[in-house]
N, C-alpha and C positions, 0 to 999 in steps of 0.2 A: 322937050316932052316927050317925042317920041320915042326917045332912046329911054326914059324912065318907064314908059308903059311895054316896051319890048321886052328890055329886062326886068321887068315886072312878071311878065308871061312866062319867062323862060324860069325864072325861079319858082313862079308854081308850079309849072312843069315837072321841073326838078324834083320837087318837096313833094308832089303827087306820084311820081314815078317810081320812087324810094320806098312808099308806103307799101307795107306788108298785109297791114288789116283792112278790112272794107267796114265801115260802119252805114247802115240803113236808118232812113229815117224813123225816130221814135225810139231807138235802139241806144241804152244808156252804155257807156262806157266800160263801166263796172261789172258788167256781166259778158263782157268780150275774154274770152279765153286766149293766153300766148300763144298764137299756133307757130311761130316762128322757128325756124331752126337753129338760129343763132340764141338758143337757150339750152338749158340743160346743168348738168352734175361735171365741176371742173374737176379732171382726171389727170390731166398732164398741164404744165405749163413750164415757160423757158422766158428769158429775158435775154435784148441782143439787139445792142445799137440802142436807138429809139422806139424801138416795140417790143410790146409784149407778146407772146404768142400763147394762147389758151386753146386746149382740144376739150370739147364738151360732150358730153355723152346724156343722151337723152333715147329710150326706149330702143336701147343697144346699138345704137348708131352714134358714133363719133365724128365730130367736123371741128375742124380747126378753123379758129377768128383770131387775125391779129389788128392789135390796137396801139394807141400810143400806150406807152411806159406807165403802168399803173400797178398795184400790188393787188396780188389773186392769191387765195388759198384753196389748196387743193380740200373737195369735198363741197366745197361752196357752190350753191346753186344760183347762177348767172344769166342774164338775158343781155345782149346787144341789139345795137342799131342795125338795123339794114346795113349791107357793106355790099360792096366789090368784090366780086367771084374771081378769083385766079385759078385758071388750071395748070397743072405741072409747074406752078410757082418754084424758083432755086432762091433758097435764101445762102449768099454767099457768108455772111456772117455765121450761122447755123452750121454751112457745109453741111446742108438737109434739102431735098425735094421734100415737097408737098403735093400730092395728088390734087387737091384742090383744097383753097383755103379762101376766108373772107376778110377783106380789108375794112373793118367797123369804125364809126366814129366813134365809140366807147361805149360803156355799158348802160341798159335801161335802169335793171335794180337788180342790186344786189341783197338777198338771202340769205339767212346765216341757218 
């Protein structure tokens, strides 16, 4: 029983820590704008191994996101779940180094 309680606390802590939005009492979720840096227009994409690398542009700033392999279309607007930030990440399969990249659990929304 103790293990179950401890595991539940850990899971809730992890879930809370990875949330990028704050919701206040009485605030409806429909009125919350996505402030995530992991959203924007797809300006570049490439597949390598099990991953799809997506470059998003928002407010003239580019952000790289890596997700498990999926179909992505240039010009598409996308938002991704919060992820783990990696600095100076080198992809050996792409033979490329990223100054900063986020490894995300996947897309939140896909807009055309």
